[in-house]
C-alpha positions as CSV (number, residue, x, y, z in Angstrom):
1,X,9.7,16.7,9.0
2,X,12.6,14.4,8.1
3,X,15.5,15.7,10.3
4,X,18.1,14.0,7.9
5,X,17.0,15.9,4.8
6,X,14.9,18.8,6.1
7,X,12.1,17.6,3.8
8,X,8.5,17.0,4.7
9,X,7.7,13.3,4.9
10,X,4.8,12.0,2.7
11,X,1.4,12.1,4.2
12,X,-1.9,10.8,3.0
13,X,-3.0,13.0,0.1
14,X,0.4,14.3,-0.7
15,X,2.5,13.7,-3.8
16,X,4.7,10.6,-3.6
17,X,8.4,11.5,-3.3
18,X,10.3,11.1,-6.6
19,X,12.8,8.3,-6.8
20,X,15.1,6.4,-9.2
21,X,16.8,3.3,-8.0
22,X,18.4,0.0,-9.0
23,X,16.2,-3.1,-8.5
24,X,16.1,-6.8,-9.2
25,X,14.3,-5.9,-12.5
26,X,16.7,-3.1,-13.5
27,X,16.5,0.7,-13.0
28,X,13.0,1.9,-11.9
29,X,11.7,5.3,-11.2
30,X,8.5,6.8,-9.9
31,X,7.8,7.9,-13.5
32,X,7.6,4.2,-14.5
33,X,4.4,4.1,-12.5
34,X,2.7,7.1,-14.1
35,X,-0.9,6.3,-14.6
36,X,-0.7,3.2,-12.5
37,X,-1.6,2.3,-8.9
38,X,1.2,0.6,-6.9
39,X,2.1,-0.6,-3.4
40,X,5.5,0.4,-2.2
41,X,6.7,-1.6,0.8
42,X,9.9,-1.8,2.8
43,X,11.3,-4.7,4.8
44,X,14.2,-4.6,7.3
45,X,16.7,-7.1,5.8
46,X,17.2,-10.0,3.4
47,X,17.7,-13.5,4.8
48,X,15.6,-12.9,7.9
49,X,12.6,-15.1,9.0
50,X,9.7,-12.6,9.2
51,X,10.7,-10.9,5.9
52,X,11.0,-14.3,4.1
53,X,7.4,-15.2,5.2
54,X,6.2,-11.8,4.0
55,X,7.8,-12.1,0.6
56,X,6.1,-15.4,0.0
57,X,2.8,-13.8,1.2
58,X,3.2,-10.7,-1.0
59,X,3.8,-12.9,-4.0
60,X,0.7,-14.9,-3.2
61,X,-1.5,-11.8,-3.3
62,X,0.4,-10.2,-6.3
63,X,-1.9,-11.8,-8.9
64,X,-5.0,-10.4,-7.1
65,X,-3.4,-7.0,-6.9
66,X,-2.6,-7.0,-10.6
67,X,-6.2,-8.0,-11.4
68,X,-7.0,-4.6,-9.7
69,X,-4.4,-2.8,-11.9
70,X,-2.1,-2.4,-9.0
71,X,1.7,-3.1,-9.1
72,X,4.0,-4.2,-6.2
73,X,7.4,-2.8,-5.4
74,X,9.6,-3.9,-2.5
75,X,12.6,-2.2,-0.9
76,X,15.4,-2.6,1.7
77,X,18.9,-1.2,2.1
78,X,20.5,-4.5,1.0
79,X,22.4,-4.7,-2.3
80,X,21.0,-6.1,-5.6
81,X,23.3,-9.1,-5.2
82,X,21.9,-9.8,-1.8
83,X,18.3,-9.4,-3.1
84,X,18.9,-11.8,-6.0
85,X,20.5,-14.4,-3.7
86,X,17.7,-14.2,-1.2
87,X,15.0,-14.3,-3.9
88,X,16.6,-17.4,-5.3
89,X,16.7,-19.0,-1.9
90,X,13.0,-18.2,-1.4
91,X,12.0,-19.6,-4.8
92,X,13.9,-22.8,-4.2
93,X,12.6,-23.3,-0.6
94,X,8.9,-22.4,-1.3
95,X,8.7,-23.3,-5.0
96,X,7.3,-19.9,-5.8
97,X,8.5,-17.2,-8.2
98,X,9.0,-13.7,-6.9
99,X,7.7,-11.7,-9.8
100,X,7.7,-8.1,-8.5
101,X,10.9,-5.9,-8.3
102,X,12.9,-5.3,-5.2
103,X,14.7,-1.9,-4.8
104,X,18.3,-2.0,-3.5
105,X,18.3,1.2,-1.5
106,X,21.9,1.0,-0.2
107,X,22.3,4.7,0.1
108,X,18.9,5.0,1.9
109,X,17.8,7.8,-0.3
110,X,14.4,6.3,-1.0
111,X,13.9,5.1,2.5
112,X,14.7,8.5,4.0
113,X,12.5,10.4,1.6
114,X,9.6,8.1,2.4
115,X,10.3,8.0,6.2
116,X,10.9,4.2,6.2
117,X,13.6,4.3,8.9
118,X,12.6,4.6,12.5
119,X,15.7,5.7,14.5
120,X,14.2,4.6,17.8
121,X,13.7,1.1,16.5
122,X,16.7,0.7,14.1
123,X,19.3,3.2,12.8
124,X,20.1,1.0,9.8
125,X,17.1,-1.2,8.8
126,X,14.0,0.0,7.1
127,X,10.7,-0.6,9.0
128,X,7.8,-2.6,7.7
129,X,6.2,0.4,5.9
130,X,3.5,0.2,3.2
131,X,2.5,3.1,0.9
132,X,-0.4,2.8,-1.4
133,X,0.1,5.2,-4.3
134,X,-2.6,5.9,-6.9
135,X,-2.4,6.6,-10.7
136,X,-1.9,10.3,-10.1
137,X,1.1,9.5,-7.8
138,X,-0.8,10.6,-4.7
139,X,-0.2,8.7,-1.4
140,X,-3.6,7.3,-0.5
141,X,-2.7,5.2,2.5
142,X,0.3,4.5,4.8
143,X,0.7,1.6,7.2
144,X,3.6,0.9,9.6
145,X,4.4,-2.4,11.3
146,X,7.2,-3.0,13.9
147,X,10.2,-5.1,12.9
148,X,8.9,-8.0,14.9
149,X,5.4,-8.3,13.3
150,X,4.7,-9.6,9.8
151,X,2.1,-7.8,7.8
152,X,-1.5,-9.0,7.0
153,X,-1.6,-9.2,3.2
154,X,-5.4,-9.6,3.1
155,X,-5.8,-6.2,4.8
156,X,-3.5,-4.6,2.3
157,X,-5.5,-6.0,-0.6
158,X,-8.8,-5.1,1.1
159,X,-7.5,-1.5,1.6
160,X,-6.5,-1.2,-2.1
161,X,-10.0,-2.4,-3.2
162,X,-11.7,-0.1,-0.8
163,X,-9.8,2.9,-2.0
164,X,-10.5,2.0,-5.7
165,X,-14.2,1.4,-4.8
166,X,-14.4,4.9,-3.3
167,X,-12.9,6.4,-6.4
168,X,-15.2,4.6,-8.7
169,X,-18.4,5.1,-6.9
170,X,-17.8,8.2,-4.7
171,X,-18.8,6.3,-1.6
172,X,-17.0,5.6,1.7
173,X,-16.7,2.0,3.0
174,X,-17.6,0.8,6.5
175,X,-15.5,-1.2,9.0
176,X,-14.5,-4.6,7.8
177,X,-15.8,-3.9,4.3
178,X,-15.0,-6.5,1.7
179,X,-15.6,-6.6,-2.0
180,X,-19.3,-7.2,-2.7
181,X,-20.4,-5.7,0.6
182,X,-22.7,-2.6,0.8
183,X,-21.0,0.7,0.9
184,X,-21.9,3.8,3.0
185,X,-23.6,6.9,1.7
186,X,-22.1,10.2,2.7
187,X,-24.4,12.0,5.2
188,X,-26.7,14.8,4.0
189,X,-25.5,18.3,4.3
190,X,-28.8,20.1,4.4
191,X,-32.2,19.6,5.9
192,X,-33.7,19.2,2.5
193,X,-31.3,16.5,1.6
194,X,-32.1,14.7,4.9
195,X,-35.8,14.7,4.1
196,X,-35.2,13.5,0.5
197,X,-33.1,10.6,1.8
198,X,-36.1,9.2,3.7
199,X,-37.9,8.6,0.4
200,X,-35.1,7.0,-1.5
201,X,-35.6,3.3,-2.2
202,X,-32.1,2.4,-3.3
203,X,-30.5,3.1,0.2
204,X,-31.1,1.6,3.6
205,X,-30.8,3.9,6.6
206,X,-30.3,3.1,10.3
207,X,-30.4,6.8,11.1
208,X,-30.5,10.0,9.1
209,X,-26.7,10.1,9.0
210,X,-25.9,6.4,8.7
211,X,-27.1,4.9,5.4
212,X,-25.8,2.2,3.1
213,X,-26.4,0.9,-0.4
214,X,-25.4,-1.9,-2.8
215,X,-23.2,-1.2,-5.8
216,X,-22.9,-3.2,-9.0
């Protein structure tokens, strides 16, 4: 429960909280992502070292995310003017164009509704939160990092691909799964299913409950 609003914070499987906000690409709302997957992430502040390295890294994986049909949306409580000046500084310093929009959440409405502010860590800055939201606007994954630790972009991309693979093939993915790896097969629910599995040639089983298969 968010004590500032009295509203339930988003959880995995819940509907993404609605929002409408000014960004570096103009006004954007949740409805603009209807029918699309997107990654919403927050950072503590513009013109800070860790956040700067993260923005370069997010832009580096953005083309790969877009190939998966996934958009990227950043957020902090800084103003649009601050965002634009910071992005210009990043682009000049690293010779890279920041192509995704950045929300200016100065009134903290979006941050509060998504639970991006950790009062025990900072009363004013947004944490390093990541929300993966699917094309039905359902929250599929949530990751939080402390202010001091930059995020692993490869893991965010891996997680997106794993979620979409599960949706497309109806299969869970194992630890450290990467695109092209075998996926897991859900365990049988009856004795008959367990016996049938032993004769299936398209799956490999280490035990009756632990089986994997290749997917195209």
